[in-house]
C-alpha positions in Angstrom: 8.4 -0.3 20.1 7.8 -3.3 17.8 9.1 -3.5 14.3 5.5 -3.2 13.0 5.0 0.1 14.9 8.4 1.4 13.8 7.7 0.6 10.1 4.2 2.2 10.3 5.7 5.3 11.8 8.6 5.7 9.4 7.2 4.6 6.0 4.1 6.0 4.4 2.0 4.0 1.9 2.5 6.3 -1.2 6.3 6.2 -0.8 6.3 2.4 -0.4 4.0 2.0 -3.4 6.2 4.3 -5.6 9.4 2.4 -4.5 7.9 -0.9 -5.6 6.7 0.4 -9.0 3.1 1.5 -8.4 2.4 4.6 -10.4 0.9 7.1 -8.0 -1.2 9.8 -9.7 -2.6 13.2 -8.6 -4.3 13.0 -5.2 -2.4 9.9 -4.3 -4.6 7.7 -6.5 -3.3 4.6 -8.2 -4.4 1.7 -10.3 -5.1 -1.0 -7.8 -2.4 -3.7 -8.0 -4.8 -6.2 -6.5 -7.3 -6.3 -9.4 -7.5 -5.3 -13.0 -8.8 -1.8 -13.8 -8.3 1.0 -16.3 -8.9 4.0 -14.0 -7.3 4.6 -10.6 -9.5 3.6 -7.7 -7.0 2.9 -5.0 -6.5 5.9 -2.6 -3.1 5.9 -0.9 -3.2 7.8 2.4 -0.1 8.3 4.5 -1.1 5.7 7.1 -3.4 3.3 5.1 -4.8 2.5 1.6 -8.3 1.8 0.4 -9.5 0.6 -3.0 -12.9 1.8 -4.0 -13.1 -1.0 -6.6 -12.3 -4.2 -4.8 -12.5 -2.8 -1.2 -9.0 -4.0 -0.4 -7.6 -1.9 2.5 -4.9 -1.9 5.2 -1.7 -0.2 6.4 1.7 -0.1 4.7 2.7 -3.5 6.0 -0.6 -5.0 4.6 0.0 -3.3 1.3 3.6 -4.6 0.9 2.6 -8.1 2.2 -0.1 -8.5 -0.4 1.9 -6.7 -3.2 5.0 -8.9 -2.8 3.3 -12.1 -1.5 5.1 -11.9 1.8 4.1 -12.7 5.4 3.4 -9.7 7.6 6.7 -10.2 9.4 8.7 -10.5 6.1 7.0 -7.3 4.8 7.9 -5.4 8.0 11.5 -6.5 7.8 
């Protein structure tokens, strides 16, 4: 199992988002950290996320990579 598969199996998107300061609202909705908005439009599923405003999407590694400006490998580590 690669580090990418292991991280995806062990860490869900809402937990990672909360850990890094993203306020997760009812229904696992959040203000998208990738564009400015006043109402939550980013849906955080356990295995992926999707923003209905800017259409940003991906898995937990993509989320952390973009949120913290890291490479995919750095985000997984």
